[in-house]
N, C-alpha and C positions, 0 to 999 in steps of 0.2 A: 411707249410701253413704260409701265411703272418700274421704278428702281428695284423694288422687291422682286418683281418678275425677272428682271435681268440677273439679279443675284442668284436666284434659284435656277434659272435656265443655263447660266454659265458656270454654275457650281462654284461661285466665288466665296472665299473665306472672308467673313466680316471681322475686321480688326477693330474698327471704331464704327459703331452702329449708326445708321441714318436716323435723323430726327424727323425728316419729312419724306414721305413716300411719293416723290414727285414724278411727273411724266418726263421721260428722257427720249429725245429724238435725234440726238447728235453726240458726237464724241470728238475729242482732240487728242492727238498723239504727238508727244514731244518730250524730250529730256532737257531741252534748253529752257531754263526758267524765264528768260526775257522773252522768248518766243511765246510761251504760254501767257505771260502777262499781257503781251501786245495783241494776241490774236484769238485766244479762247473766248468763248461766250458763256454767259450765265446759263446754267441748266445742262451744260455738257458734262459728260464723263471724261476725265483726264486719264489717259493710259501712259504710264511712265515706269522707269526703273528706279527713279530717285526715291529716297526714303528719309531725307533729312527734314528738319523743321520748316524750312522755307517752302516746301511743297504744300504743307497744310496751310501756311500763311497765304500763299497765292490762291489756293482753292477757296479759302474763306473770302479773300478780297474780290475774287472774280465770281463768287457765288456759284461755283461748280457743283454739280449734283453729287459727285463722288470722285475718288481717285482709285484707279486700279493699279496696283503695283505688280509688275510682271515677274515671271521666273521665281515665284515663291519668295519674293523680297519681303522683309519685315522691318518696320521702323522701330527705332529705339523707344523706350518707355516715355521719355520727355516729349517726343513727337506725338505719341498716342495721347498723352495727357493734354497737350496743346490742342490737338484735333478735337478732343472731347469738349474742351472749353469753347472752341470756335464752332462747334457743331458741324465738323467736316467728316463725312463718311469716308473711311479708308477700307479698301478691299484688297485682297491678294488673290493671285492665281498662279498655278504652276506653269501655265502656258507662257510661251514666248510672245513678244509684242505682236508679231505678224498673225499668230494664231488667234489671240484674243480679239484683236482688232477685226479680223475677218468674221469671227463668230458674232461679235457685237453688231457689225454692219448688217449681217443677215437678219438679226433679230429686229432691228429698229428701222430699217429702210424698206 
C-alpha cells in the first residue's frame, strides 16, 4: 500500500511531508534505538514514542518509509528541520502504540 494511502486511511497528521510515495508492506515497533538500528529494514514504517533528533537520524540511515509518533507526540523544531533536510517523513497519531500497530497491520497484511 502506498504511504499516502496509509496516511489517509489511518488519519495520520503529517509533521514532515514525505518526498517519495513509496509502497509500504511492513512496519517496525520499538522505542529502543539500538534495536531499530539493528533490526529494522528499509521501507518499513517505524512506530515509536520517541521524538528526539536521533529518531530522524536512524530513519534516514535505515531508509525507513516514515516514522509514526504515537499518543499525539510532537518533535521539537530542530528535529523537524533535520528530518526535512534528511527527507524523513514524520507522522503523528493520537492512537496508542497497540492501536496504530493493529490498524496498520490490518491495512498492509
